[in-house]
C-alpha positions in Angstrom: 115.1 95.2 114.5 112.5 92.9 116.0 110.6 91.2 113.1 108.4 88.3 112.1 110.4 86.2 109.8 112.1 82.9 110.6 110.7 83.6 114.0 111.9 80.3 115.6 115.3 80.1 113.9 118.0 81.0 116.4 121.7 81.3 115.4 122.5 77.7 116.3 119.7 76.4 114.0 120.8 78.8 111.3 124.3 77.3 111.3 122.9 73.8 111.3 120.8 74.6 108.2 123.8 76.1 106.5 125.8 72.9 107.2 122.9 70.8 105.9 122.9 72.8 102.7 126.5 72.1 102.1 126.0 68.4 102.8 123.1 68.3 100.4 124.9 70.3 97.7 127.9 67.9 97.5 125.8 64.9 98.3 127.9 63.8 101.2 126.5 61.1 103.6 123.4 60.9 101.4 120.4 60.5 103.8 118.0 57.6 103.3 115.0 59.1 101.6 112.1 60.0 104.0 113.9 58.8 107.2 113.8 62.3 108.6 110.3 62.9 107.3 109.1 59.6 108.8 110.4 60.6 112.3 108.8 64.0 111.9 105.4 62.5 111.0 105.6 60.0 113.9 106.2 62.8 116.4 103.6 65.1 114.9 101.1 62.3 115.1 101.5 62.2 118.9 100.2 65.7 119.0 97.6 65.7 116.2 95.0 63.0 116.4 94.3 62.9 112.7 93.8 59.5 111.1 96.6 60.1 108.8 99.3 62.8 108.3 101.7 63.4 105.4 104.3 66.0 104.4 103.9 68.5 101.6 106.5 71.0 100.0 104.4 74.0 101.0 101.0 74.8 102.5 99.7 75.9 99.0 100.8 72.6 97.5 98.9 70.8 100.2 95.7 72.6 99.2 96.5 71.9 95.5 97.0 68.2 96.0 93.8 67.9 98.0 91.8 69.7 95.3 93.4 67.5 92.7 92.5 64.3 94.6 89.0 65.6 95.0 88.8 66.2 91.2 88.0 69.9 91.8 88.4 71.7 88.5 86.9 73.8 85.8 83.4 75.1 86.7 83.7 74.2 90.4 83.7 76.7 93.2 85.6 76.7 96.5 84.5 78.9 99.5 87.3 80.7 101.3 87.7 83.4 104.0 87.7 86.9 102.6 90.6 87.8 104.9 93.4 85.6 103.7 96.6 85.2 101.7 96.9 84.6 97.9 98.5 81.2 98.8 95.0 80.0 99.5 93.5 81.3 96.2 96.4 80.2 94.0 95.9 76.5 94.1 92.1 76.9 93.5 92.8 79.0 90.4 95.5 76.6 89.2 93.0 73.9 89.3 90.7 76.0 87.1 88.1 76.5 89.8 86.7 79.7 91.2 87.4 81.0 94.8 84.3 82.5 96.4 85.0 84.8 99.3 82.9 84.9 102.5 83.1 87.8 104.9 84.4 87.6 108.5 83.3 88.2 112.1 85.1 90.9 114.0 85.6 88.9 117.2 87.8 86.2 115.6 88.6 87.4 112.1 87.4 84.1 110.9 84.5 83.5 108.4 81.0 84.4 109.3 79.0 81.1 109.1 75.7 82.9 108.8 76.7 83.9 105.3 77.7 80.5 104.0 74.3 79.3 102.8 73.8 82.2 100.5 77.1 81.4 98.7 76.4 77.7 98.2 75.2 76.6 94.8 75.4 73.4 92.7 78.9 74.3 91.6 80.2 74.5 95.2 82.5 71.6 96.1 84.7 72.6 99.0 84.8 75.0 102.0 88.3 76.1 103.2 87.9 77.2 106.8 90.9 79.4 107.9 91.7 79.6 111.6 92.9 83.2 111.5 95.8 84.2 113.8 95.2 81.0 115.7 91.6 81.8 116.7 89.3 78.8 116.1 86.9 79.3 113.2 83.2 78.3 113.6 84.0 74.7 112.8 80.8 73.1 114.2 78.5 75.5 112.2 80.6 75.0 109.1 80.5 71.2 109.4 76.8 71.2 109.9 76.3 73.4 106.7 78.7 71.2 104.8 77.0 68.0 105.7 73.6 69.3 104.7 75.0 70.3 101.2 77.4 67.4 100.7 80.5 69.6 100.8 84.1 68.8 101.7 85.7 70.8 104.5 89.4 71.7 104.7 90.7 73.4 107.8 93.5 75.8 107.0 95.7 75.7 110.1 98.7 77.6 108.6 98.2 80.3 111.3 97.1 78.0 114.1 99.7 75.4 114.9 99.0 74.2 118.4 95.7 75.9 119.0 92.9 73.7 120.3 89.2 73.7 120.8 87.7 71.6 123.6 91.0 69.8 124.0 91.3 68.8 120.3 93.8 70.3 117.9 92.4 72.5 115.2 92.6 70.5 112.1 91.0 67.4 113.6 87.4 68.5 113.0 87.0 68.8 109.3 87.5 66.3 106.5 91.1 67.3 106.0 93.5 70.0 107.2 96.8 71.7 106.1 99.5 73.3 108.2 102.4 75.5 107.1 106.1 75.8 108.1 107.0 78.7 105.8 108.7 82.0 106.6 106.8 83.6 109.5 105.0 80.5 110.8 105.1 79.1 114.3 107.9 76.7 113.4 109.8 77.2 110.2 112.9 76.6 108.2 111.4 78.6 105.3 109.5 75.8 103.5 107.3 72.8 104.1 103.7 71.9 105.0 101.7 69.1 106.5 98.4 67.6 105.5 96.0 65.7 107.7 93.0 63.4 107.0 90.3 62.7 109.5 87.9 60.3 107.7 88.6 59.2 104.1 91.5 56.7 104.0 91.1 56.2 100.3 91.5 60.0 99.8 94.6 60.0 101.9 96.1 57.2 99.9 95.3 59.0 96.6 97.0 62.2 97.9 100.1 60.4 99.0 100.4 58.6 95.6 100.1 62.0 93.8 102.8 63.6 96.0 105.2 60.6 95.8 104.8 60.4 92.0 106.2 63.9 91.8 109.5 62.8 93.3 111.9 64.9 95.3 113.7 68.2 94.7 117.1 67.9 93.0 120.0 68.2 95.4 120.9 71.8 94.3 117.4 73.1 94.8 117.1 71.3 98.2 120.5 72.8 99.2 119.5 76.3 98.1 116.4 76.2 100.2 118.3 75.0 103.3 120.9 77.7 102.6 118.2 80.3 102.4 116.6 79.2 105.6 119.9 79.3 107.5 121.2 82.6 106.2 117.8 84.2 106.5 117.7 83.2 110.1 120.8 85.2 110.7 119.9 88.2 108.6 116.4 88.5 110.0 117.7 88.1 113.6 117.1 91.2 115.7 120.8 91.3 116.6 121.8 91.7 112.9 122.9 95.2 111.8 119.9 96.9 110.1 121.8 97.8 106.9 122.9 94.2 106.5 119.4 92.8 106.9 117.9 95.4 104.6 120.4 95.5 101.8 121.8 92.0 102.1 118.4 90.4 101.8 117.4 92.7 98.9 120.5 91.8 97.0 120.0 88.0 97.6 116.5 88.3 96.2 117.5 90.5 93.3 120.1 88.1 92.1 117.7 85.2 92.7 120.0 83.5 95.2 116.9 83.6 97.4 113.5 82.7 96.1 110.0 83.6 97.4 107.6 80.7 98.1 105.2 82.4 95.7 107.7 81.9 92.9 107.0 78.2 93.0 103.6 77.1 91.7 101.3 75.2 94.0 101.4 72.3 91.5 105.1 71.7 92.2 104.8 68.7 94.6 108.4 67.7 94.7 109.4 67.0 98.3 112.2 69.0 100.0 115.4 67.7 101.5 114.9 65.0 104.1 117.2 67.0 106.3 114.7 69.8 106.4 112.3 67.6 108.4 114.9 66.8 110.9 115.3 70.5 111.7 111.5 70.9 111.8 111.3 67.9 114.2 113.6 69.6 116.6 111.4 72.7 116.6 108.3 70.7 117.1 109.8 69.0 120.1 110.1 72.4 121.6 106.6 73.5 120.5 105.1 73.7 124.0 107.9 76.1 125.0 107.3 78.2 121.9 103.5 78.3 122.6 104.0 79.4 126.2 106.3 82.2 125.1 103.6 83.3 122.6 101.0 83.3 125.4 103.3 85.3 127.7 103.9 88.0 125.1 100.2 88.1 124.3 99.4 88.7 128.0 102.0 91.5 128.2 100.3 93.4 125.4 96.9 92.8 127.0 98.1 94.3 130.3 99.1 97.5 128.5 95.8 97.7 126.6 93.8 97.0 129.8 95.6 99.9 131.5 93.9 102.1 129.0 90.6 100.5 129.4 91.0 98.8 126.0 90.3 95.3 127.3 88.5 94.2 124.1 86.5 91.1 123.4 89.5 90.0 121.3 91.4 89.2 124.5 88.5 87.1 125.9 88.3 85.1 122.6 92.0 84.1 123.1 91.3 81.4 125.7 93.8 79.1 127.3 93.7 76.7 124.3 94.3 79.5 121.8 97.8 80.3 120.8 98.1 83.3 118.5 100.8 83.5 115.8 100.6 87.3 115.9 98.7 89.8 118.1 96.1 91.6 116.0 94.9 95.1 116.8 92.6 97.5 115.1 94.0 101.0 115.2 92.8 104.3 113.8 96.0 105.1 111.8 98.0 102.0 110.8 100.7 104.0 109.0 101.3 106.2 112.0 101.4 103.1 114.3 103.9 101.3 112.0 106.2 104.3 111.7 106.2 104.9 115.5 107.3 101.3 116.1 109.8 101.3 113.3 111.5 104.3 114.9 111.9 102.0 118.0 113.4 99.1 115.8 110.2 97.0 116.0 108.5 95.7 112.8 104.7 95.9 112.9 102.9 93.4 110.6 99.9 94.1 108.4 98.2 90.6 108.1 96.1 91.3 106.1 96.1 94.7 104.4 93.9 93.4 101.7 91.1 90.8 101.7 93.4 88.7 99.6 97.0 89.6 100.7 99.0 89.3 97.5 102.2 91.3 97.7 100.8 94.5 96.2 98.9 92.8 93.4 95.2 93.5 92.8 92.9 91.2 94.7 90.9 91.1 91.5 93.6 88.8 90.0 92.5 86.2 92.6 88.8 86.5 91.9 88.0 89.0 94.6 85.3 91.5 93.8 85.6 94.8 95.7 82.8 95.3 98.2 82.0 91.6 98.5 83.4 91.3 102.1 82.8 94.8 103.7 83.7 93.7 107.2 87.0 92.3 106.0 87.7 95.4 103.9 87.2 97.7 106.9 89.4 95.5 109.1 92.1 95.6 106.4 92.1 99.4 106.6 92.9 99.3 110.3 94.7 96.1 111.2 98.2 95.9 112.6 99.9 92.9 114.3 102.5 92.8 117.1 105.1 89.9 117.3 104.6 86.9 119.6 107.2 84.5 118.4 109.7 82.4 120.4 112.7 84.4 119.5 111.4 87.2 121.7 113.2 87.2 125.1 111.5 88.6 128.2 113.4 91.9 127.7 112.3 92.1 124.0 108.6 91.5 125.0 108.9 94.3 127.6 110.4 96.5 124.9 107.5 96.0 122.6 105.0 96.4 125.4 106.6 99.6 126.6 106.6 101.0 123.0 102.9 100.2 122.8 102.4 102.1 126.1 104.3 105.1 124.8 102.3 105.1 121.6 98.9 105.0 123.4 100.0 107.6 125.9 101.0 110.1 123.1 98.0 109.3 120.9 94.8 109.4 122.9 92.7 109.3 119.7 94.0 105.8 119.2 92.8 104.8 122.6 89.3 106.0 121.8 89.4 104.2 118.5 90.6 100.9 120.0 87.9 101.0 122.6 85.3 101.2 120.0 86.8 98.9 117.3 85.2 95.7 118.4 81.6 96.8 119.1 78.8 96.5 116.6 78.7 100.2 115.9 82.3 100.1 114.6 81.0 98.6 111.3 78.5 101.4 110.9 81.0 104.2 111.4 82.2 106.0 108.4 85.9 105.5 107.7 87.9 108.7 107.7 91.4 109.2 106.7 93.3 109.8 109.9 95.8 112.6 110.4 98.9 112.6 112.5 
């Protein structure tokens, strides 16, 4: 089945990760600490023009250490996009602060800057601007508002590796930025993150001191994570037998041989194996190829949509500098859409089926009040995503595109819905439960 996870891990890399896991487990040829990380950072710095970059165990730990260094804590508030993942809210809550959710705009799925001022009060300390799917958020408007109110801006680039605005990488506009290399991200071995600083050298130094004081993961944990990355790359591969992927992965998680990133608190700042960064470096060196493949798949889906007169404003937002991590689409009946594609061995994603995507938990656990982000809530009821990752061959992209064509040709009600989904009246329409 075509899926989203470990999307840039091919069989060769999987075997390399498994070998690294063995080497780490028995501590053979012990690598000099941070040599691989240093090379990774040197190469990443050639792409991203931040003043300073440093590695983190995960994206959520990058947010946590930033909030820690800024002394954000009890009684403070942090503004976040109301169309996000629990990984953004968790570090805020672990610091004792309160996440405040701002609604989104339909054309980019990023926060609506016109709503910011009404949410700012004396307790507000930070704005986390998420660049959703790779679309640039309204960074200039957010920075202007933040400067007027003395707020710190963190760009969340977990979904936007490689996207640019006016020739500059997303992540280089705010005060700081975070990137993710976990699971379904643009490059990944299952774990890892990156944090960038654009202005405050003293803050960067403080963050690095906090991370390094946490030390490194013990060799067995580091080996387990490399092993999980390598074996997952094989099990999630579209060429793997479906029963092996489904039941094998379920058993590995059940017996806790595999661990979910959410199982590790954001406050765990121990750095992963140095070998992990060597594998991520090799993927980063091929990033341009990865991004071009994403763009080619995006255009293939857009051609199908355009043939049904569904050339939405969304396509026009994805300019030459925008590289989407998934292809978002608003459909009338997501369950029907997902089932149709599953019957053709294609996984359809649901980023995000809730304003705070949290693995089936209630968004209220993350401080979200129902009704506070009505646009995001309506989007969540209709959103699906198609794959764009580098593991897709030309034939696989054609397979997904043809399945999209078949679906639209057999469900004309979806065509009508998609045409109307990104116009202002869409928000005024009453949601109705769709029938097959």
